[in-house]
C-alpha positions in Angstrom: 0.0 0.2 0.2 1.1 3.4 -0.9 1.6 5.8 1.9 1.8 9.3 0.0 -1.5 11.1 0.1 -3.3 8.9 2.2 -5.3 10.0 4.9 -4.7 8.2 8.2 -6.9 8.1 11.7 -4.8 7.7 14.5 -6.2 7.2 17.8 -3.9 7.4 21.1 -1.9 9.4 19.0 -0.8 12.2 21.9 2.3 10.2 23.2 4.1 6.4 22.5 3.7 4.4 19.5 0.5 6.8 18.2 2.7 10.0 18.4 5.8 7.8 16.5 3.5 6.8 13.6 2.0 10.6 13.2 5.9 11.8 12.7 7.0 8.9 10.3 3.6 9.0 8.1 4.0 12.8 7.8 7.1 12.5 6.6 5.9 9.9 4.3 3.4 12.1 2.7 0.3 10.9 4.5 -2.6 13.1 5.8 -3.3 12.8 9.4 -6.0 13.2 11.7 -5.2 13.0 15.3 -7.0 11.5 17.9 -6.3 11.6 21.7 -8.3 12.8 24.8 -5.3 14.4 25.9 -5.6 18.1 24.1 -1.8 19.0 25.5 -0.6 15.8 24.1 -2.3 16.7 20.4 -1.2 20.3 20.6 2.7 19.3 21.2 2.2 16.4 18.3 0.8 18.9 16.1 3.1 21.7 16.8 5.8 19.3 15.8 4.0 18.9 12.2 3.0 22.3 11.7 5.6 22.7 8.4 4.2 19.6 6.8 2.2 20.2 3.4 0.1 17.3 4.3 -3.2 17.9 5.9 -2.7 17.4 9.8 -6.4 17.7 11.9 -6.7 16.9 15.8 -9.3 15.3 17.8 -10.0 15.3 21.2 -12.3 12.1 21.9 -12.8 9.6 24.5 -12.9 6.3 22.6 -14.8 4.7 24.8 -17.7 7.2 24.6 -19.7 5.8 21.0 -21.3 8.7 20.3 -18.2 10.6 20.4 -16.4 8.5 18.0 -19.2 8.6 15.7 -19.4 12.4 15.5 -15.6 12.1 15.4 -15.7 9.8 12.3 -18.2 12.2 10.6 -16.0 15.3 11.1 -12.9 13.7 9.8 -14.4 12.6 6.9 -15.7 15.9 6.6 -12.7 17.6 7.1 -10.3 15.1 5.1 -13.0 13.9 2.1 -11.3 10.6 2.6 -10.0 8.3 4.5 -7.4 5.1 3.4 -6.4 3.9 6.9 -7.8 3.9 10.6 -5.0 2.5 13.2 -7.1 1.5 16.6 -3.8 2.2 19.1 -5.3 4.3 22.1 -5.1 1.9 25.4 -4.3 2.0 29.1 -3.7 -0.6 31.5 -4.5 -1.8 35.3 -2.0 -3.2 37.5 -2.5 -5.6 40.6 -4.3 -9.0 40.8 -7.7 -9.2 40.2 -9.0 -9.6 43.4 -7.7 -6.1 44.2 -8.7 -4.6 41.3 -12.5 -2.7 41.3 -14.9 -3.4 39.2 -15.2 0.0 38.0 -11.6 0.2 36.9 -11.8 -3.3 35.0 -14.7 -1.6 33.2 -12.3 1.8 32.6 -9.7 -0.4 30.6 -12.3 -2.6 28.8 -13.8 0.2 27.3 -10.8 1.8 25.8 -9.2 -1.2 24.9 -11.7 -2.7 23.5 -14.6 -0.7 22.8 -12.4 1.7 21.4 -10.8 -0.3 18.9 -14.7 -1.4 18.3 -16.0 2.0 18.0 -13.0 3.1 15.4 -13.9 -0.2 12.8 -17.6 0.4 13.1 -17.8 4.0 12.4 -15.3 4.2 9.8 -16.0 1.0 8.0 -18.5 2.0 5.7 -16.4 5.0 4.7 -13.2 2.5 4.0 -15.7 0.1 1.8 -16.4 3.2 -0.6 -12.3 3.4 -1.1 -10.5 1.5 -3.6 -8.1 0.1 -1.2 -8.4 0.5 2.4 -6.6 -0.8 5.8 -7.4 -1.0 9.5 -4.9 -1.7 11.7 -5.6 -2.9 15.4 -3.0 -2.8 18.1 -3.2 -6.0 20.2 -0.5 -6.8 22.4 2.3 -9.7 23.0 -0.1 -10.0 26.0 -2.7 -11.0 23.7 -1.7 -14.4 23.1 -0.4 -15.1 26.4 -1.7 -14.0 30.0 0.0 -12.7 32.8 -0.4 -12.2 36.9 -1.4 -8.8 37.8 -2.4 -8.3 34.0 -6.2 -9.7 33.7 -8.1 -6.8 32.6 -5.1 -5.9 30.4 -4.9 -9.2 28.8 -8.1 -9.7 28.6 -9.0 -6.9 26.2 -5.9 -7.6 24.2 -7.3 -11.2 23.6 -10.5 -9.6 22.9 -8.7 -7.4 20.3 -7.0 -10.1 18.7 -10.4 -11.9 18.5 -12.0 -9.4 17.1 -10.0 -8.3 14.5 -9.4 -12.1 13.5 -13.2 -12.2 12.7 -13.1 -8.9 11.1 -10.1 -10.0 8.8 -12.1 -13.2 8.2 -15.4 -11.2 7.3 -13.6 -8.5 4.9 -11.4 -10.6 2.9 -12.9 -10.5 -0.4 -13.4 -6.5 0.2 -11.2 -4.0 -0.7 -10.8 -3.3 3.4 -8.1 -5.3 4.7 -7.2 -5.8 8.4 -3.6 -5.8 10.2 -3.1 -6.7 13.7 0.1 -5.7 15.7 1.4 -7.5 18.7 4.0 -5.2 20.3 6.4 -6.7 22.9 7.5 -4.1 25.4 7.7 -0.6 24.5 8.6 2.5 26.2 5.5 4.6 25.9 3.3 6.5 29.0 1.1 3.4 29.6 2.6 3.7 32.9 1.6 7.2 33.5 -1.8 6.7 32.7 -2.4 3.4 34.4 -4.3 2.9 37.3 -2.4 0.7 40.0 -4.0 -1.4 42.8 -0.2 -1.8 44.1 2.9 0.2 43.4 5.0 -3.0 43.5 3.6 -3.8 40.3 4.0 0.0 38.8 7.7 0.2 39.9 8.4 -3.2 38.0 6.7 -2.6 35.2 8.0 0.8 35.2 11.7 -0.5 35.1 10.6 -3.1 32.7 9.5 -0.7 30.1 12.6 1.7 30.3 14.5 -1.1 29.4 11.7 -1.6 26.2 12.0 -0.9 22.6 11.7 2.6 21.4 7.9 3.5 20.2 9.8 5.0 16.7 10.9 1.3 16.2 7.9 0.1 16.7 6.0 2.5 14.5 8.8 1.7 11.6 7.8 -1.6 11.7 3.9 -1.5 11.7 4.2 1.2 8.6 6.5 -2.1 7.1 3.6 -4.4 7.9 0.8 -1.7 6.1 2.8 -1.4 3.1 3.5 -5.1 2.7 -0.3 -5.5 3.2 0.5 -8.4 6.0 -2.3 -9.3 8.3 0.0 -10.2 11.7 3.2 -7.6 13.0 4.6 -8.5 16.2 7.7 -6.4 17.7 10.3 -7.6 19.9 11.9 -10.5 20.5 9.6 -11.0 23.7 6.8 -11.2 21.2 8.1 -13.9 18.8 9.5 -16.0 21.9 6.4 -16.0 23.7 4.2 -16.5 20.9 5.8 -19.9 19.9 6.3 -20.8 23.4 2.1 -21.0 23.1 2.0 -22.7 20.0 4.4 -25.4 21.3 2.6 -26.1 24.4 -0.3 -24.0 25.0 -0.7 -25.2 29.1 2.7 -26.0 29.6 4.1 -22.4 28.2 1.4 -20.3 30.0 2.9 -22.1 33.4 6.2 -21.1 32.6 5.6 -17.3 31.3 3.6 -16.8 34.0 5.7 -18.4 36.8 8.9 -16.7 35.1 7.8 -13.2 35.1 6.0 -13.6 38.6 9.8 -14.6 40.2 11.3 -11.7 38.1 8.5 -9.4 40.1 9.3 -11.2 43.5 5.8 -11.8 44.4 
């Protein structure tokens, strides 16, 4: 898929993978609709792209709100005339064991991580089907195929994104709209800052782990190459490949191995 002169929607664009995608896609000649709840982050990103000759619009939207997402989709299409790629990237996490998590926090995460993806697909899909070629990119995680302690809500949401995307891929296989599913490993983003935590021990451990993780720019580069090559599944980071193959070789033994290794490393 040729990126130049396409129009791309990116949710969670204000930081991390979303911001890195915006900068790289802009350099490739794409027009961008940048979506994030945080207007301060969007303003900073837009100021970096101000010298771009492309059309750049910003939209402060809560992806968990279906009415707001529907209105945003209509506004984006009106301003850009056409949309070719939708990247559903917005996400948060919730740290702590399930029994210590509040149901309200669990639902907060699921509404963003899963229903945010559903809303992005639902309200742009009719328009995307009118385009000669279009793509939906849904960001899951390495935790979309293996689950770990302290991340029950996050893992559940990313498993859901994976299942939804695989079903959507099958439904759209004979159409002009292709689906790409992204499984990043560790990425050094603002996920910690935007998270909710039942215990500080989990927050401290994962903050240290993320500092050693891949840069958002490296992940964005791989996602863009996946779009250009029309891939269905993209993995980033060696841990994403390793955990997938362990689970493929032995789903039960692999789950025990990965889960116990991470619990041991946290000292819990």
